[in-house]
N, C-alpha and C positions, 0 to 999 in steps of 0.2 A: 847668320843669314838663314832665312826661312821663307816659306811660301804661305799664303793664306787663300781663303776663298771669298769671293764676292758674288753672291747670287744675282742672276740677271733675269729680266722679265721681258716678254714681248720680243720685238725684232731688233734687239741691240746688236750692233756690229761686233763681231769677235766672240759672241756668246757661243758656248759649246758645252756639251754634256761631259762632266768629269766623273769617271767611274769610281774613283776613290771617295770623292765628296758626295757622289750620288745626287747631283743637281746640275742644272744649267747655270753656268757661272763664268766669271773671269778668274784667273789664277795668278794674282800679283806676287811679286818677289820683293822681299825687304832685306836690307843690309844695315845692321846696327853696329855702333862701336861699344866699348865696354861700359859706357855711361848711359846707354839707352838712347843716345842720339841717333836719329835715322839718317844714315849716310847716303842711301840710294833706294829708290823705289821704282820698280818696273811693272807696268801693266802687261799681262800676257793673256792670250786666248785661253778659254777654259779647259781645252783638251791638252794643254802642254803639261808635260811631266814636271815634277818638282825640280829636277836638275836641269831642265831646258834653259838655255841661255847662260848657264853658269860658266860655260866655256869662255864667255867674254870677261869673266872675272878670275875664277880659279879652277874650273872644272878639269882642264886638261891634265893637271898634276895628279888627280885621283881617278882618272878614267879607268884604270885597271881594277878599281874597287867598286865600280858601278855596274858590274856584270854579276847577276845572281849566280851563286855556286850551283853545281849540278847536284841532283838528289832531292829527296824529300825535305821540305823546309822544316827548320827547327821550331818548336813551340816557343822557345825562348829567343829573344832578339839576339842576332849576331852583330857584334860591334867591332869595327876595325878603326885603327888610328893611323894617320899618315902625317909625316913631318917634312916640310920643305921650305926653301927660301923663295920669296916672291917680292918683286919690286914694281909697284904701279907707276904709271907715268908721272904722277904728281909727287911721288916719294923721292927723297934725296938719296936713299939707300935701300938695299933689300932688307926685308924683315922676316922673322920666323913666322910661319903659318902652321897651325895644327888643325888637321881635318878629322872629323868624327863621322863615320858612316855606319848607320844602323839599318839592318835588314830585319823587318818585323813580319811575323806570320800573317798571311792573308793580305799583305800589301804588295802591289806590283813593283813599286819603285822604292829605293832606299830613302831614308831620311838623312840629310847631309848638313853638317854645320862646320863653319870655319872660325878660327880664333887667330887673330894677329896679336902676337905677344912678344915681350922681351924676357919672359921667364925661361929658365934653363932646365926646368923639371922635365920628367918623362911626359910624353904626350898625354897619357891617360890622366896623370896627376894635374896637368895644366887644364884639361877639360873639367876635372872635378873642382878645381879652384874657381874657375869662372862660372860654373853652374851655381856656386854659392852666392855669386854676385848678381845673378839675374840671367834670364834666358830670352832668346828671341821670341819664343812663344808667349811669354808674359808681356813683352812690350807690344807684340802684335795685338794681344787681347786688350791692352790699354788703348791702343789706337782705335780698335773697334768700338770700345765702350765710351771713350771720352770724346773723340772727334768724328766717330761714325765713318771711318775712311773706306768701309766696304759698301757704302751707299753710292754706287756709281750708276746714276739713272739717266745719263745722256744717251742719245741714240747712236752716235758715231764712236768708234774706238778711240780716235784721236782726241775727241772732247773728253772722254772718260780718263784718258792718260793725263790730260791737263788737270782735271778735277782731282785725280789722285795726288798730283804734285802739290796742289793747294792744301789738301788734307795733310800731306807730309809736312808742309810749312807750319800749319796749325799745331801739329803734334810736337814739332821741335820747339816752337815758341813756348808751349806748355812745359815741356821737359826742361828747357833752359830756366824757366821761372822756378821750377821745383828744385833743380840742382843748385842754382846760383842765388836765389832770393829767399828760400824758406829757412827759417831758423831751425836749429838742430832738433828741438822737440817735435817738429811736424815734418821733417824731411822724409819720413816714411809714407807720407800721403801719396795715394795713387793720383793719376791725372783726373780721374772721375771725381774723387774727393776734392781735389783742388778746384775743379770747375764748379762743383755744387756749393762749396763753402766760401770761395773767394771771388769767383768770377760771376756765376749765375746767382746773384743775390740781390734782393730788393733793398732800396734805400729811399729815405725821405730827404729831398734836397731843399735846403732853406737858403735863399739868397739875401745877402745884406749888402750894404753900400761898399764895404771894403773886403768882404770875404764870402765864401760859400761853405755851408755846413752840410755834411753828409751824415745822416743818422742811420746807423746800421744796427740790426739786432745782434747782441753779443752771444746769442745762443749758438751761432755758427763760428764766429771768430771774435775773440775778445779784443778790447780796445788796445791793450799792450801788444798783442800778437800782430794786429793789423798795422800798428805803428812800426813795429820791428820789420815787417815785410816791406813797407814803403821805404824805410830807411835803407834796407839792403838793396832795393831796386835803385834808389838814388845814387848809391855808390858805384853802380855799374855804368853811369853816364860818363861819356867822354868829356873831360874838363875843357872849358873854352880856351881858345888860344890866348897867349899872353899879348897884351897890348904892346905896340911898338915902343921901344925904350925901356921896357920893364922885364928884360930877360932875367933868367935865374942866375 
């Protein structure tokens, strides 16, 4: 879970100056799972702190760590970990949650991250393990670059919240394609690379009586790679129901 900044212009409803980001903006909140899928996106007013509204999710469990310690701030980040059990309404059972709270010099509010896991390691080691698999900051950066989800140009706050949800849907469709349909040699592609090489690509369409031919430049995606991706996409389709009298 992490927040981001979406700069605003003109008289956009909910726009406010954020001292940390040093601009007029919205301050959306994003929640990812370990695969980079976006589970939750909330649009917030620009002057809301990073931890604002986390109470609706997990904040009350770490409230005692969100108060800055007395004394001169350290030049090195102060990092705290907290471990607890949590059960969302949609979960069948409680799960282990590891929270990481970082206080950085010159920053008014802490940076907070949550990991839902079944690992039994020490909290610090759990955070280290998941850091190697990707971070919320990297996925937010992909959302900014690939689907431009910080481009919230509507006038009303409600319309921009809807726009953010549409961006979230576009991001997840791209991430599902990357995780489920890309062959192993290109699974490292970012969403931006996926967009530029596979989606935003020109083709010459030739129509015949019985078929349609798409002629693509192999400089971006080779014939074999393109065919492999199409084959993996086809495998994701739900099989048609069996006809009556032809049960397995």
